[in-house]
C-alpha positions, 0 to 999 in steps of 0.5 A: 500500500502507498503512503499517499493513500494511506494518509488520505485514509487517515485524514478521513478517519480523523475527520469522521471517526475522530470528529476533528474539524476540517481545519485540524485535517488540513493542518495534519494533511500539511504537516505529513505531506511535508514529511513525505515529500522530503522523504521522496526527495531524500531517498530518490523515490517518487512521492506517489510510490512511497510505502511504509517500508521506506520509513525508518529511524535513520531517515526520521532522524535526517528529517528531524534535522532538516525540520530544525534547520529549515528556513521558513517563508518568514526567513526564520528557523521553524520554532520548536513547538511548531516542529512538535506539530509536524512530529505529532502528526507523523506519530499519530499517523503511524499509530493509525497505521499499526491499528490497521496491522500495517508494518510501520516503525513504532511511533513511541520511539519517536521523540518530540522536540524539547520545548521550553515553557510557552510564552504568553503574549500579554499586555498591561491593563493600560494597553488593554483599555487603549486597545478597547477604546481605539475604534471610532464609534461614529462610524459603522466599521468602528461600532463593529470593531468595538463589538469584536474587541469587547467580545473577545475580551468578555468571553476569551473566544478563539478567533475561529469561534468568534467568526462562526457566530451568527446574529441569533447565536447569543442569548441577550436575556441570560447573557450567555451562549454556546460555542463549538471549540476545539475537537468540536467540544461545546462549552457555555461562554458568558457575556458581560454587560459592557460587551452586551451593550456594544454588541446590541449597538452593532446589531441595531446599526446594521439592521438593514443587513439581513446576512446571517453572520454576526460579524460581516465585512463592510468592504462590499457595501455597495454590492450588498454582498456582505460576507463573513469575517475571516480569521485573517480579517480579525487579525488585521482589525486587531493589528490596526487598533493596537497600532492606533492605541500606540502598543509596540507589542504584537497584538493578535486576537489570542492576546485578548484571550490571554487577557481574559484568563489573566483578569479572571485569575488575578481577581480570584477565579480558580484554575479549574473554572477558568480552564472550563471557560477557555475550553482547555482539554488539560489543566496544564494548558491553563496553568501557563497563566499562573506565573503572571497571576501569582500575587502571593509569590510577589508578596513573599518576595517583597516581605522577605528578600534582602532584609539583612542586607544594608541599603545604601 
């Protein structure tokens, strides 16, 4: 059997049997195809004719070196965590093949790249306020963008979750609604009164626009063909207002998700509750925020550090 065909079988498996999103399927296809095309070039065999017997530990080690040294389109080396995504995808493909009794090297012997702690991109409270207040509310675009910013900070939504919302998605009576997150898992998120106000203002302002999506592109107003905003569109909007607000750090939609989580923890929310509100499968993912919010550690430091050292 050819690896190209087995890969297609695996992608169908994770989409149908594992209930993974199309986005996840596309990512896995990209990661594994990257490896197979490298392997084709490395061993001098056509991509279409590759078989499981063409994979061994030696060429996998060479691929790991190639992946680590490869220069991406941005002109930089590939980050360790991104390299990890490629290796995880390959390991999962091999696990699937073993379940089908296809002879392939053991995925358990393929080590993942060692990665440091995940860096959380956070902005200060003052920067956050400047960002939220950056849109011009005298324009339709400003009202839409204000609602987007406030909703992201109020709910901690992922950008893909935000883009998928429709006008009837939100229950303004209970100030809550359900979203389908990673792994198509459904969770409940809550709406602040502040975000609710700006969302209602936006819906009233666009009342003559009958399109279903909650957030639409306004670039085609003349043609009356308003389309749903994409993740890339939201990223450009956030970047525009971060520059307008005078923020020198890189600000992306996920930054507001970080701000949402940090705000909750700094105000006393427990880690498990924040985990549920973020839709994290593992508590360890949520724990990346604890070093930003542990006031007790700072108080201990200020109380006990350097007390016997003379001050000059």
